[in-house]
mmJSON file of the N, C-alpha and C atoms, coordinates in Angstrom:
{"data_MODEL":{"atom_site":{
"group_PDB":["ATOM","ATOM","ATOM","ATOM","ATOM","ATOM","ATOM","ATOM","ATOM","ATOM","ATOM","ATOM","ATOM","ATOM","ATOM","ATOM","ATOM","ATOM","ATOM","ATOM","ATOM","ATOM","ATOM","ATOM","ATOM","ATOM","ATOM","ATOM","ATOM","ATOM","ATOM","ATOM","ATOM","ATOM","ATOM","ATOM","ATOM","ATOM","ATOM","ATOM","ATOM","ATOM","ATOM","ATOM","ATOM","ATOM","ATOM","ATOM","ATOM","ATOM","ATOM","ATOM","ATOM","ATOM","ATOM","ATOM","ATOM","ATOM","ATOM","ATOM","ATOM","ATOM","ATOM","ATOM","ATOM","ATOM","ATOM","ATOM","ATOM","ATOM","ATOM","ATOM","ATOM","ATOM","ATOM","ATOM","ATOM","ATOM","ATOM","ATOM","ATOM","ATOM","ATOM","ATOM","ATOM","ATOM","ATOM","ATOM","ATOM","ATOM","ATOM","ATOM","ATOM","ATOM","ATOM","ATOM","ATOM","ATOM","ATOM","ATOM","ATOM","ATOM","ATOM","ATOM","ATOM","ATOM","ATOM","ATOM","ATOM","ATOM","ATOM","ATOM","ATOM","ATOM","ATOM","ATOM","ATOM","ATOM","ATOM","ATOM","ATOM","ATOM","ATOM","ATOM","ATOM","ATOM","ATOM","ATOM","ATOM","ATOM","ATOM","ATOM","ATOM","ATOM","ATOM","ATOM","ATOM","ATOM","ATOM","ATOM","ATOM","ATOM","ATOM","ATOM","ATOM","ATOM","ATOM","ATOM","ATOM","ATOM","ATOM","ATOM","ATOM","ATOM","ATOM","ATOM","ATOM","ATOM","ATOM","ATOM","ATOM","ATOM","ATOM","ATOM","ATOM","ATOM","ATOM","ATOM","ATOM","ATOM","ATOM","ATOM","ATOM","ATOM","ATOM","ATOM","ATOM","ATOM","ATOM","ATOM","ATOM","ATOM","ATOM","ATOM","ATOM","ATOM","ATOM","ATOM","ATOM","ATOM","ATOM","ATOM","ATOM","ATOM","ATOM","ATOM","ATOM","ATOM","ATOM","ATOM","ATOM","ATOM","ATOM","ATOM","ATOM","ATOM","ATOM","ATOM","ATOM","ATOM","ATOM","ATOM","ATOM","ATOM","ATOM","ATOM","ATOM","ATOM","ATOM","ATOM","ATOM","ATOM","ATOM","ATOM","ATOM","ATOM","ATOM","ATOM"],
"id":[1,2,3,4,5,6,7,8,9,10,11,12,13,14,15,16,17,18,19,20,21,22,23,24,25,26,27,28,29,30,31,32,33,34,35,36,37,38,39,40,41,42,43,44,45,46,47,48,49,50,51,52,53,54,55,56,57,58,59,60,61,62,63,64,65,66,67,68,69,70,71,72,73,74,75,76,77,78,79,80,81,82,83,84,85,86,87,88,89,90,91,92,93,94,95,96,97,98,99,100,101,102,103,104,105,106,107,108,109,110,111,112,113,114,115,116,117,118,119,120,121,122,123,124,125,126,127,128,129,130,131,132,133,134,135,136,137,138,139,140,141,142,143,144,145,146,147,148,149,150,151,152,153,154,155,156,157,158,159,160,161,162,163,164,165,166,167,168,169,170,171,172,173,174,175,176,177,178,179,180,181,182,183,184,185,186,187,188,189,190,191,192,193,194,195,196,197,198,199,200,201,202,203,204,205,206,207,208,209,210,211,212,213,214,215,216,217,218,219,220,221,222,223,224,225,226,227,228],
"type_symbol":["N","C","C","N","C","C","N","C","C","N","C","C","N","C","C","N","C","C","N","C","C","N","C","C","N","C","C","N","C","C","N","C","C","N","C","C","N","C","C","N","C","C","N","C","C","N","C","C","N","C","C","N","C","C","N","C","C","N","C","C","N","C","C","N","C","C","N","C","C","N","C","C","N","C","C","N","C","C","N","C","C","N","C","C","N","C","C","N","C","C","N","C","C","N","C","C","N","C","C","N","C","C","N","C","C","N","C","C","N","C","C","N","C","C","N","C","C","N","C","C","N","C","C","N","C","C","N","C","C","N","C","C","N","C","C","N","C","C","N","C","C","N","C","C","N","C","C","N","C","C","N","C","C","N","C","C","N","C","C","N","C","C","N","C","C","N","C","C","N","C","C","N","C","C","N","C","C","N","C","C","N","C","C","N","C","C","N","C","C","N","C","C","N","C","C","N","C","C","N","C","C","N","C","C","N","C","C","N","C","C","N","C","C","N","C","C","N","C","C","N","C","C","N","C","C","N","C","C"],
"label_atom_id":["N","CA","C","N","CA","C","N","CA","C","N","CA","C","N","CA","C","N","CA","C","N","CA","C","N","CA","C","N","CA","C","N","CA","C","N","CA","C","N","CA","C","N","CA","C","N","CA","C","N","CA","C","N","CA","C","N","CA","C","N","CA","C","N","CA","C","N","CA","C","N","CA","C","N","CA","C","N","CA","C","N","CA","C","N","CA","C","N","CA","C","N","CA","C","N","CA","C","N","CA","C","N","CA","C","N","CA","C","N","CA","C","N","CA","C","N","CA","C","N","CA","C","N","CA","C","N","CA","C","N","CA","C","N","CA","C","N","CA","C","N","CA","C","N","CA","C","N","CA","C","N","CA","C","N","CA","C","N","CA","C","N","CA","C","N","CA","C","N","CA","C","N","CA","C","N","CA","C","N","CA","C","N","CA","C","N","CA","C","N","CA","C","N","CA","C","N","CA","C","N","CA","C","N","CA","C","N","CA","C","N","CA","C","N","CA","C","N","CA","C","N","CA","C","N","CA","C","N","CA","C","N","CA","C","N","CA","C","N","CA","C","N","CA","C","N","CA","C","N","CA","C","N","CA","C","N","CA","C","N","CA","C","N","CA","C"],
"label_alt_id":[null,null,null,null,null,null,null,null,null,null,null,null,null,null,null,null,null,null,null,null,null,null,null,null,null,null,null,null,null,null,null,null,null,null,null,null,null,null,null,null,null,null,null,null,null,null,null,null,null,null,null,null,null,null,null,null,null,null,null,null,null,null,null,null,null,null,null,null,null,null,null,null,null,null,null,null,null,null,null,null,null,null,null,null,null,null,null,null,null,null,null,null,null,null,null,null,null,null,null,null,null,null,null,null,null,null,null,null,null,null,null,null,null,null,null,null,null,null,null,null,null,null,null,null,null,null,null,null,null,null,null,null,null,null,null,null,null,null,null,null,null,null,null,null,null,null,null,null,null,null,null,null,null,null,null,null,null,null,null,null,null,null,null,null,null,null,null,null,null,null,null,null,null,null,null,null,null,null,null,null,null,null,null,null,null,null,null,null,null,null,null,null,null,null,null,null,null,null,null,null,null,null,null,null,null,null,null,null,null,null,null,null,null,null,null,null,null,null,null,null,null,null,null,null,null,null,null,null],
"label_comp_id":["UNK","UNK","UNK","UNK","UNK","UNK","UNK","UNK","UNK","UNK","UNK","UNK","UNK","UNK","UNK","UNK","UNK","UNK","UNK","UNK","UNK","UNK","UNK","UNK","UNK","UNK","UNK","UNK","UNK","UNK","UNK","UNK","UNK","UNK","UNK","UNK","UNK","UNK","UNK","UNK","UNK","UNK","UNK","UNK","UNK","UNK","UNK","UNK","UNK","UNK","UNK","UNK","UNK","UNK","UNK","UNK","UNK","UNK","UNK","UNK","UNK","UNK","UNK","UNK","UNK","UNK","UNK","UNK","UNK","UNK","UNK","UNK","UNK","UNK","UNK","UNK","UNK","UNK","UNK","UNK","UNK","UNK","UNK","UNK","UNK","UNK","UNK","UNK","UNK","UNK","UNK","UNK","UNK","UNK","UNK","UNK","UNK","UNK","UNK","UNK","UNK","UNK","UNK","UNK","UNK","UNK","UNK","UNK","UNK","UNK","UNK","UNK","UNK","UNK","UNK","UNK","UNK","UNK","UNK","UNK","UNK","UNK","UNK","UNK","UNK","UNK","UNK","UNK","UNK","UNK","UNK","UNK","UNK","UNK","UNK","UNK","UNK","UNK","UNK","UNK","UNK","UNK","UNK","UNK","UNK","UNK","UNK","UNK","UNK","UNK","UNK","UNK","UNK","UNK","UNK","UNK","UNK","UNK","UNK","UNK","UNK","UNK","UNK","UNK","UNK","UNK","UNK","UNK","UNK","UNK","UNK","UNK","UNK","UNK","UNK","UNK","UNK","UNK","UNK","UNK","UNK","UNK","UNK","UNK","UNK","UNK","UNK","UNK","UNK","UNK","UNK","UNK","UNK","UNK","UNK","UNK","UNK","UNK","UNK","UNK","UNK","UNK","UNK","UNK","UNK","UNK","UNK","UNK","UNK","UNK","UNK","UNK","UNK","UNK","UNK","UNK","UNK","UNK","UNK","UNK","UNK","UNK","UNK","UNK","UNK","UNK","UNK","UNK"],
"label_asym_id":["A","A","A","A","A","A","A","A","A","A","A","A","A","A","A","A","A","A","A","A","A","A","A","A","A","A","A","A","A","A","A","A","A","A","A","A","A","A","A","A","A","A","A","A","A","A","A","A","A","A","A","A","A","A","A","A","A","A","A","A","A","A","A","A","A","A","A","A","A","A","A","A","A","A","A","A","A","A","A","A","A","A","A","A","A","A","A","A","A","A","A","A","A","A","A","A","A","A","A","A","A","A","A","A","A","A","A","A","A","A","A","A","A","A","A","A","A","A","A","A","A","A","A","A","A","A","A","A","A","A","A","A","A","A","A","A","A","A","A","A","A","A","A","A","A","A","A","A","A","A","A","A","A","A","A","A","A","A","A","A","A","A","A","A","A","A","A","A","A","A","A","A","A","A","A","A","A","A","A","A","A","A","A","A","A","A","A","A","A","A","A","A","A","A","A","A","A","A","A","A","A","A","A","A","A","A","A","A","A","A","A","A","A","A","A","A","A","A","A","A","A","A","A","A","A","A","A","A"],
"label_entity_id":["1","1","1","1","1","1","1","1","1","1","1","1","1","1","1","1","1","1","1","1","1","1","1","1","1","1","1","1","1","1","1","1","1","1","1","1","1","1","1","1","1","1","1","1","1","1","1","1","1","1","1","1","1","1","1","1","1","1","1","1","1","1","1","1","1","1","1","1","1","1","1","1","1","1","1","1","1","1","1","1","1","1","1","1","1","1","1","1","1","1","1","1","1","1","1","1","1","1","1","1","1","1","1","1","1","1","1","1","1","1","1","1","1","1","1","1","1","1","1","1","1","1","1","1","1","1","1","1","1","1","1","1","1","1","1","1","1","1","1","1","1","1","1","1","1","1","1","1","1","1","1","1","1","1","1","1","1","1","1","1","1","1","1","1","1","1","1","1","1","1","1","1","1","1","1","1","1","1","1","1","1","1","1","1","1","1","1","1","1","1","1","1","1","1","1","1","1","1","1","1","1","1","1","1","1","1","1","1","1","1","1","1","1","1","1","1","1","1","1","1","1","1","1","1","1","1","1","1"],
"label_seq_id":[1,1,1,2,2,2,3,3,3,4,4,4,5,5,5,6,6,6,7,7,7,8,8,8,9,9,9,10,10,10,11,11,11,12,12,12,13,13,13,14,14,14,15,15,15,16,16,16,17,17,17,18,18,18,19,19,19,20,20,20,21,21,21,22,22,22,23,23,23,24,24,24,25,25,25,26,26,26,27,27,27,28,28,28,29,29,29,30,30,30,31,31,31,32,32,32,33,33,33,34,34,34,35,35,35,36,36,36,37,37,37,38,38,38,39,39,39,40,40,40,41,41,41,42,42,42,43,43,43,44,44,44,45,45,45,46,46,46,47,47,47,48,48,48,49,49,49,50,50,50,51,51,51,52,52,52,53,53,53,54,54,54,55,55,55,56,56,56,57,57,57,58,58,58,59,59,59,60,60,60,61,61,61,62,62,62,63,63,63,64,64,64,65,65,65,66,66,66,67,67,67,68,68,68,69,69,69,70,70,70,71,71,71,72,72,72,73,73,73,74,74,74,75,75,75,76,76,76],
"pdbx_PDB_ins_code":[null,null,null,null,null,null,null,null,null,null,null,null,null,null,null,null,null,null,null,null,null,null,null,null,null,null,null,null,null,null,null,null,null,null,null,null,null,null,null,null,null,null,null,null,null,null,null,null,null,null,null,null,null,null,null,null,null,null,null,null,null,null,null,null,null,null,null,null,null,null,null,null,null,null,null,null,null,null,null,null,null,null,null,null,null,null,null,null,null,null,null,null,null,null,null,null,null,null,null,null,null,null,null,null,null,null,null,null,null,null,null,null,null,null,null,null,null,null,null,null,null,null,null,null,null,null,null,null,null,null,null,null,null,null,null,null,null,null,null,null,null,null,null,null,null,null,null,null,null,null,null,null,null,null,null,null,null,null,null,null,null,null,null,null,null,null,null,null,null,null,null,null,null,null,null,null,null,null,null,null,null,null,null,null,null,null,null,null,null,null,null,null,null,null,null,null,null,null,null,null,null,null,null,null,null,null,null,null,null,null,null,null,null,null,null,null,null,null,null,null,null,null,null,null,null,null,null,null],
"Cartn_x":[-13.493,-12.843,-13.88,-13.699,-14.538,-14.173,-15.233,-15.006,-15.013,-14.043,-13.939,-14.393,-15.247,-15.64,-15.256,-15.073,-14.591,-15.697,-16.043,-17.101,-16.493,-16.428,-15.859,-14.485,-13.572,-12.395,-12.101,-13.163,-13.037,-13.439,-12.808,-13.098,-14.385,-15.284,-16.516,-16.625,-17.333,-17.63,-19.167,-19.597,-20.813,-20.519,-21.293,-20.96,-22.224,-21.999,-23.189,-22.968,-24.045,-24.007,-24.977,-24.465,-25.401,-25.405,-26.63,-26.831,-27.951,-27.647,-28.593,-29.356,-28.593,-29.199,-29.93,-29.872,-30.593,-29.414,-29.488,-28.52,-29.031,-28.129,-28.463,-27.419,-27.737,-26.781,-26.68,-25.542,-25.362,-24.544,-25.027,-24.227,-23.542,-22.414,-21.648,-21.175,-20.437,-19.759,-18.419,-18.124,-16.735,-15.727,-14.596,-13.406,-12.566,-12.443,-11.682,-10.464,-9.388,-8.152,-7.517,-8.029,-7.36,-8.206,-9.357,-10.246,-10.025,-10.229,-10.071,-11.245,-12.39,-13.654,-14.52,-15.667,-16.601,-17.875,-18.416,-19.636,-20.671,-21.836,-22.987,-24.118,-25.063,-26.255,-27.168,-27.537,-28.374,-29.781,-30.231,-31.632,-31.653,-30.654,-30.605,-30.493,-29.615,-29.381,-30.613,-31.565,-32.71,-33.56,-33.435,-34.145,-33.818,-32.623,-32.244,-32.186,-32.745,-32.865,-31.651,-30.724,-29.691,-30.224,-30.168,-30.584,-29.8,-29.807,-29.091,-29.604,-28.731,-29.159,-28.348,-28.801,-28.241,-26.748,-26.161,-24.619,-23.832,-24.523,-23.815,-23.235,-22.05,-21.57,-21.971,-22.459,-22.794,-21.738,-21.612,-20.55,-21.09,-20.365,-20.587,-19.308,-19.586,-18.523,-18.748,-17.684,-17.642,-16.914,-17.398,-16.713,-17.119,-16.87,-17.17,-18.645,-19.485,-20.996,-21.549,-20.752,-21.243,-21.121,-21.936,-21.965,-22.994,-22.673,-23.602,-23.517,-24.642,-24.677,-24.603,-23.774,-23.584,-23.537,-23.803,-23.523,-22.584,-21.886,-20.963,-21.508,-21.44,-21.889,-21.007,-20.486,-19.618,-20.539,-20.322,-20.955,-19.877,-20.141,-19.174,-19.374],
"Cartn_y":[-3.643,-3.567,-3.504,-4.155,-4.054,-2.874,-2.041,-0.961,-1.339,-1.049,-1.326,-0.004,-0.179,0.99,0.546,1.634,1.355,1.751,0.875,1.079,0.677,1.515,1.277,0.732,1.33,0.961,-0.483,-1.076,-2.449,-2.384,-3.233,-3.216,-3.968,-3.347,-4.001,-3.919,-4.836,-4.73,-5.22,-5.028,-5.629,-6.976,-8.025,-9.224,-9.826,-10.517,-11.259,-12.723,-13.391,-14.863,-15.434,-16.355,-17.005,-18.45,-19.061,-20.466,-20.961,-21.995,-22.628,-21.655,-20.763,-19.732,-18.518,-18.465,-17.285,-16.512,-15.156,-14.32,-13.402,-13.035,-12.099,-11.226,-9.95,-8.984,-8.844,-8.9,-8.752,-7.455,-6.582,-5.351,-5.506,-4.776,-4.783,-6.046,-6.708,-8.019,-7.76,-8.151,-7.982,-8.754,-8.085,-8.845,-9.211,-10.555,-11.207,-11.81,-11.119,-11.655,-12.83,-13.051,-14.084,-15.413,-15.414,-16.54,-17.46,-18.716,-19.771,-19.947,-19.245,-19.492,-18.224,-18.268,-17.178,-17.664,-16.827,-17.166,-16.115,-16.591,-15.758,-16.04,-15.089,-15.346,-16.236,-17.37,-18.339,-17.711,-16.889,-16.369,-15.501,-14.779,-13.989,-14.936,-15.989,-16.869,-17.718,-17.888,-18.653,-18.095,-16.792,-16.17,-16.723,-17.306,-17.868,-19.317,-19.953,-21.446,-22.11,-21.366,-22.022,-22.527,-23.816,-24.355,-25.643,-26.171,-27.372,-28.484,-29.29,-30.588,-31.775,-32.937,-34.147,-34.269,-33.849,-34.054,-32.765,-31.842,-30.651,-31.086,-30.52,-30.844,-29.756,-30.275,-29.216,-29.197,-27.989,-27.833,-26.803,-26.727,-25.694,-24.819,-23.503,-22.506,-21.62,-21.072,-20.23,-18.942,-17.822,-16.522,-15.575,-14.318,-13.307,-13.186,-13.568,-13.465,-14.74,-15.751,-16.963,-18.164,-19.145,-20.497,-20.424,-20.897,-21.029,-22.347,-22.846,-24.056,-23.624,-24.217,-23.797,-24.994,-24.857,-25.908,-25.4,-26.246,-25.977,-26.312,-25.463,-25.779,-25.051,-25.716,-25.183,-24.542,-23.269,-22.468,-21.949,-22.161,-21.616,-20.132],
"Cartn_z":[-18.267,-16.998,-15.846,-14.791,-13.672,-12.779,-12.391,-11.528,-10.122,-9.389,-7.96,-7.198,-6.251,-5.314,-3.941,-3.15,-1.717,-0.841,0.079,1.157,2.409,3.394,4.712,4.553,3.558,3.312,2.797,2.211,1.598,0.215,-0.688,-2.15,-2.524,-3.22,-3.669,-5.246,-5.879,-7.255,-7.506,-8.777,-9.123,-9.818,-9.547,-10.263,-10.847,-11.934,-12.569,-12.457,-11.937,-11.803,-12.786,-13.617,-14.532,-14.227,-14.21,-13.824,-14.742,-15.5,-16.383,-17.247,-17.821,-18.793,-18.162,-16.803,-16.189,-15.436,-15.602,-14.911,-13.848,-12.941,-11.797,-11.539,-11.401,-11.046,-9.567,-9.007,-7.564,-7.343,-6.495,-6.142,-4.858,-4.694,-3.517,-3.077,-4.0,-3.745,-3.251,-2.051,-1.428,-2.145,-2.507,-3.138,-1.876,-1.759,-0.635,-1.245,-1.344,-2.026,-1.188,-0.034,0.798,0.748,-0.001,0.034,-1.038,-0.826,-1.814,-2.722,-2.28,-3.035,-2.908,-3.413,-3.317,-2.693,-1.725,-1.106,-1.479,-1.851,-2.24,-1.212,-1.048,-0.232,-0.987,-0.482,-1.2,-1.486,-0.558,-0.689,-2.026,-2.438,-3.612,-4.833,-4.731,-5.993,-6.216,-5.314,-5.552,-6.742,-6.966,-7.992,-9.307,-9.573,-10.869,-10.752,-9.657,-9.666,-8.915,-8.298,-7.63,-6.305,-6.021,-4.835,-4.536,-3.358,-3.04,-3.807,-4.321,-5.006,-4.338,-4.717,-4.124,-4.11,-5.226,-5.393,-4.897,-4.213,-3.685,-2.301,-1.93,-0.633,0.363,1.558,2.64,3.609,4.206,5.198,6.199,7.328,8.365,8.354,8.329,8.354,9.502,10.075,11.163,10.947,11.335,11.204,12.249,12.047,13.045,13.349,12.394,12.498,13.08,13.359,13.92,13.042,13.158,12.454,11.399,10.129,9.042,8.471,7.895,7.173,5.667,4.921,3.459,2.607,1.292,0.327,-0.658,-1.365,-2.387,-3.716,-4.716,-6.046,-7.004,-8.001,-9.047,-10.07,-10.393,-11.433,-12.341,-13.614,-14.631,-14.788],
"occupancy":[1.0,1.0,1.0,1.0,1.0,1.0,1.0,1.0,1.0,1.0,1.0,1.0,1.0,1.0,1.0,1.0,1.0,1.0,1.0,1.0,1.0,1.0,1.0,1.0,1.0,1.0,1.0,1.0,1.0,1.0,1.0,1.0,1.0,1.0,1.0,1.0,1.0,1.0,1.0,1.0,1.0,1.0,1.0,1.0,1.0,1.0,1.0,1.0,1.0,1.0,1.0,1.0,1.0,1.0,1.0,1.0,1.0,1.0,1.0,1.0,1.0,1.0,1.0,1.0,1.0,1.0,1.0,1.0,1.0,1.0,1.0,1.0,1.0,1.0,1.0,1.0,1.0,1.0,1.0,1.0,1.0,1.0,1.0,1.0,1.0,1.0,1.0,1.0,1.0,1.0,1.0,1.0,1.0,1.0,1.0,1.0,1.0,1.0,1.0,1.0,1.0,1.0,1.0,1.0,1.0,1.0,1.0,1.0,1.0,1.0,1.0,1.0,1.0,1.0,1.0,1.0,1.0,1.0,1.0,1.0,1.0,1.0,1.0,1.0,1.0,1.0,1.0,1.0,1.0,1.0,1.0,1.0,1.0,1.0,1.0,1.0,1.0,1.0,1.0,1.0,1.0,1.0,1.0,1.0,1.0,1.0,1.0,1.0,1.0,1.0,1.0,1.0,1.0,1.0,1.0,1.0,1.0,1.0,1.0,1.0,1.0,1.0,1.0,1.0,1.0,1.0,1.0,1.0,1.0,1.0,1.0,1.0,1.0,1.0,1.0,1.0,1.0,1.0,1.0,1.0,1.0,1.0,1.0,1.0,1.0,1.0,1.0,1.0,1.0,1.0,1.0,1.0,1.0,1.0,1.0,1.0,1.0,1.0,1.0,1.0,1.0,1.0,1.0,1.0,1.0,1.0,1.0,1.0,1.0,1.0,1.0,1.0,1.0,1.0,1.0,1.0,1.0,1.0,1.0,1.0,1.0,1.0,1.0,1.0,1.0,1.0,1.0,1.0],
"B_iso_or_equiv":[0.0,0.0,0.0,0.0,0.0,0.0,0.0,0.0,0.0,0.0,0.0,0.0,0.0,0.0,0.0,0.0,0.0,0.0,0.0,0.0,0.0,0.0,0.0,0.0,0.0,0.0,0.0,0.0,0.0,0.0,0.0,0.0,0.0,0.0,0.0,0.0,0.0,0.0,0.0,0.0,0.0,0.0,0.0,0.0,0.0,0.0,0.0,0.0,0.0,0.0,0.0,0.0,0.0,0.0,0.0,0.0,0.0,0.0,0.0,0.0,0.0,0.0,0.0,0.0,0.0,0.0,0.0,0.0,0.0,0.0,0.0,0.0,0.0,0.0,0.0,0.0,0.0,0.0,0.0,0.0,0.0,0.0,0.0,0.0,0.0,0.0,0.0,0.0,0.0,0.0,0.0,0.0,0.0,0.0,0.0,0.0,0.0,0.0,0.0,0.0,0.0,0.0,0.0,0.0,0.0,0.0,0.0,0.0,0.0,0.0,0.0,0.0,0.0,0.0,0.0,0.0,0.0,0.0,0.0,0.0,0.0,0.0,0.0,0.0,0.0,0.0,0.0,0.0,0.0,0.0,0.0,0.0,0.0,0.0,0.0,0.0,0.0,0.0,0.0,0.0,0.0,0.0,0.0,0.0,0.0,0.0,0.0,0.0,0.0,0.0,0.0,0.0,0.0,0.0,0.0,0.0,0.0,0.0,0.0,0.0,0.0,0.0,0.0,0.0,0.0,0.0,0.0,0.0,0.0,0.0,0.0,0.0,0.0,0.0,0.0,0.0,0.0,0.0,0.0,0.0,0.0,0.0,0.0,0.0,0.0,0.0,0.0,0.0,0.0,0.0,0.0,0.0,0.0,0.0,0.0,0.0,0.0,0.0,0.0,0.0,0.0,0.0,0.0,0.0,0.0,0.0,0.0,0.0,0.0,0.0,0.0,0.0,0.0,0.0,0.0,0.0,0.0,0.0,0.0,0.0,0.0,0.0,0.0,0.0,0.0,0.0,0.0,0.0],
"pdbx_formal_charge":[null,null,null,null,null,null,null,null,null,null,null,null,null,null,null,null,null,null,null,null,null,null,null,null,null,null,null,null,null,null,null,null,null,null,null,null,null,null,null,null,null,null,null,null,null,null,null,null,null,null,null,null,null,null,null,null,null,null,null,null,null,null,null,null,null,null,null,null,null,null,null,null,null,null,null,null,null,null,null,null,null,null,null,null,null,null,null,null,null,null,null,null,null,null,null,null,null,null,null,null,null,null,null,null,null,null,null,null,null,null,null,null,null,null,null,null,null,null,null,null,null,null,null,null,null,null,null,null,null,null,null,null,null,null,null,null,null,null,null,null,null,null,null,null,null,null,null,null,null,null,null,null,null,null,null,null,null,null,null,null,null,null,null,null,null,null,null,null,null,null,null,null,null,null,null,null,null,null,null,null,null,null,null,null,null,null,null,null,null,null,null,null,null,null,null,null,null,null,null,null,null,null,null,null,null,null,null,null,null,null,null,null,null,null,null,null,null,null,null,null,null,null,null,null,null,null,null,null],
"auth_seq_id":[1,1,1,2,2,2,3,3,3,4,4,4,5,5,5,6,6,6,7,7,7,8,8,8,9,9,9,10,10,10,11,11,11,12,12,12,13,13,13,14,14,14,15,15,15,16,16,16,17,17,17,18,18,18,19,19,19,20,20,20,21,21,21,22,22,22,23,23,23,24,24,24,25,25,25,26,26,26,27,27,27,28,28,28,29,29,29,30,30,30,31,31,31,32,32,32,33,33,33,34,34,34,35,35,35,36,36,36,37,37,37,38,38,38,39,39,39,40,40,40,41,41,41,42,42,42,43,43,43,44,44,44,45,45,45,46,46,46,47,47,47,48,48,48,49,49,49,50,50,50,51,51,51,52,52,52,53,53,53,54,54,54,55,55,55,56,56,56,57,57,57,58,58,58,59,59,59,60,60,60,61,61,61,62,62,62,63,63,63,64,64,64,65,65,65,66,66,66,67,67,67,68,68,68,69,69,69,70,70,70,71,71,71,72,72,72,73,73,73,74,74,74,75,75,75,76,76,76],
"auth_comp_id":["UNK","UNK","UNK","UNK","UNK","UNK","UNK","UNK","UNK","UNK","UNK","UNK","UNK","UNK","UNK","UNK","UNK","UNK","UNK","UNK","UNK","UNK","UNK","UNK","UNK","UNK","UNK","UNK","UNK","UNK","UNK","UNK","UNK","UNK","UNK","UNK","UNK","UNK","UNK","UNK","UNK","UNK","UNK","UNK","UNK","UNK","UNK","UNK","UNK","UNK","UNK","UNK","UNK","UNK","UNK","UNK","UNK","UNK","UNK","UNK","UNK","UNK","UNK","UNK","UNK","UNK","UNK","UNK","UNK","UNK","UNK","UNK","UNK","UNK","UNK","UNK","UNK","UNK","UNK","UNK","UNK","UNK","UNK","UNK","UNK","UNK","UNK","UNK","UNK","UNK","UNK","UNK","UNK","UNK","UNK","UNK","UNK","UNK","UNK","UNK","UNK","UNK","UNK","UNK","UNK","UNK","UNK","UNK","UNK","UNK","UNK","UNK","UNK","UNK","UNK","UNK","UNK","UNK","UNK","UNK","UNK","UNK","UNK","UNK","UNK","UNK","UNK","UNK","UNK","UNK","UNK","UNK","UNK","UNK","UNK","UNK","UNK","UNK","UNK","UNK","UNK","UNK","UNK","UNK","UNK","UNK","UNK","UNK","UNK","UNK","UNK","UNK","UNK","UNK","UNK","UNK","UNK","UNK","UNK","UNK","UNK","UNK","UNK","UNK","UNK","UNK","UNK","UNK","UNK","UNK","UNK","UNK","UNK","UNK","UNK","UNK","UNK","UNK","UNK","UNK","UNK","UNK","UNK","UNK","UNK","UNK","UNK","UNK","UNK","UNK","UNK","UNK","UNK","UNK","UNK","UNK","UNK","UNK","UNK","UNK","UNK","UNK","UNK","UNK","UNK","UNK","UNK","UNK","UNK","UNK","UNK","UNK","UNK","UNK","UNK","UNK","UNK","UNK","UNK","UNK","UNK","UNK","UNK","UNK","UNK","UNK","UNK","UNK"],
"auth_asym_id":["A","A","A","A","A","A","A","A","A","A","A","A","A","A","A","A","A","A","A","A","A","A","A","A","A","A","A","A","A","A","A","A","A","A","A","A","A","A","A","A","A","A","A","A","A","A","A","A","A","A","A","A","A","A","A","A","A","A","A","A","A","A","A","A","A","A","A","A","A","A","A","A","A","A","A","A","A","A","A","A","A","A","A","A","A","A","A","A","A","A","A","A","A","A","A","A","A","A","A","A","A","A","A","A","A","A","A","A","A","A","A","A","A","A","A","A","A","A","A","A","A","A","A","A","A","A","A","A","A","A","A","A","A","A","A","A","A","A","A","A","A","A","A","A","A","A","A","A","A","A","A","A","A","A","A","A","A","A","A","A","A","A","A","A","A","A","A","A","A","A","A","A","A","A","A","A","A","A","A","A","A","A","A","A","A","A","A","A","A","A","A","A","A","A","A","A","A","A","A","A","A","A","A","A","A","A","A","A","A","A","A","A","A","A","A","A","A","A","A","A","A","A","A","A","A","A","A","A"],
"auth_atom_id":["N","CA","C","N","CA","C","N","CA","C","N","CA","C","N","CA","C","N","CA","C","N","CA","C","N","CA","C","N","CA","C","N","CA","C","N","CA","C","N","CA","C","N","CA","C","N","CA","C","N","CA","C","N","CA","C","N","CA","C","N","CA","C","N","CA","C","N","CA","C","N","CA","C","N","CA","C","N","CA","C","N","CA","C","N","CA","C","N","CA","C","N","CA","C","N","CA","C","N","CA","C","N","CA","C","N","CA","C","N","CA","C","N","CA","C","N","CA","C","N","CA","C","N","CA","C","N","CA","C","N","CA","C","N","CA","C","N","CA","C","N","CA","C","N","CA","C","N","CA","C","N","CA","C","N","CA","C","N","CA","C","N","CA","C","N","CA","C","N","CA","C","N","CA","C","N","CA","C","N","CA","C","N","CA","C","N","CA","C","N","CA","C","N","CA","C","N","CA","C","N","CA","C","N","CA","C","N","CA","C","N","CA","C","N","CA","C","N","CA","C","N","CA","C","N","CA","C","N","CA","C","N","CA","C","N","CA","C","N","CA","C","N","CA","C","N","CA","C","N","CA","C","N","CA","C","N","CA","C","N","CA","C","N","CA","C"],
"pdbx_PDB_model_num":[1,1,1,1,1,1,1,1,1,1,1,1,1,1,1,1,1,1,1,1,1,1,1,1,1,1,1,1,1,1,1,1,1,1,1,1,1,1,1,1,1,1,1,1,1,1,1,1,1,1,1,1,1,1,1,1,1,1,1,1,1,1,1,1,1,1,1,1,1,1,1,1,1,1,1,1,1,1,1,1,1,1,1,1,1,1,1,1,1,1,1,1,1,1,1,1,1,1,1,1,1,1,1,1,1,1,1,1,1,1,1,1,1,1,1,1,1,1,1,1,1,1,1,1,1,1,1,1,1,1,1,1,1,1,1,1,1,1,1,1,1,1,1,1,1,1,1,1,1,1,1,1,1,1,1,1,1,1,1,1,1,1,1,1,1,1,1,1,1,1,1,1,1,1,1,1,1,1,1,1,1,1,1,1,1,1,1,1,1,1,1,1,1,1,1,1,1,1,1,1,1,1,1,1,1,1,1,1,1,1,1,1,1,1,1,1,1,1,1,1,1,1,1,1,1,1,1,1]
}}}
């Protein structure tokens, strides 16, 4: 079972991302029950080889923090 901790009245978990045989533990991942997908910081995922590739879709997203350029990658 995944342990949920509360920070600033928001739910957070630890998550493990595995990509092409390499794994990375991410701490303080916000659980967003209203989101259709999951967003991770690309700078952290580069440690296990996650990077934009030719077949990835790039998009612009906007939120409270401003505008960001992102890419979409499916990871099992």
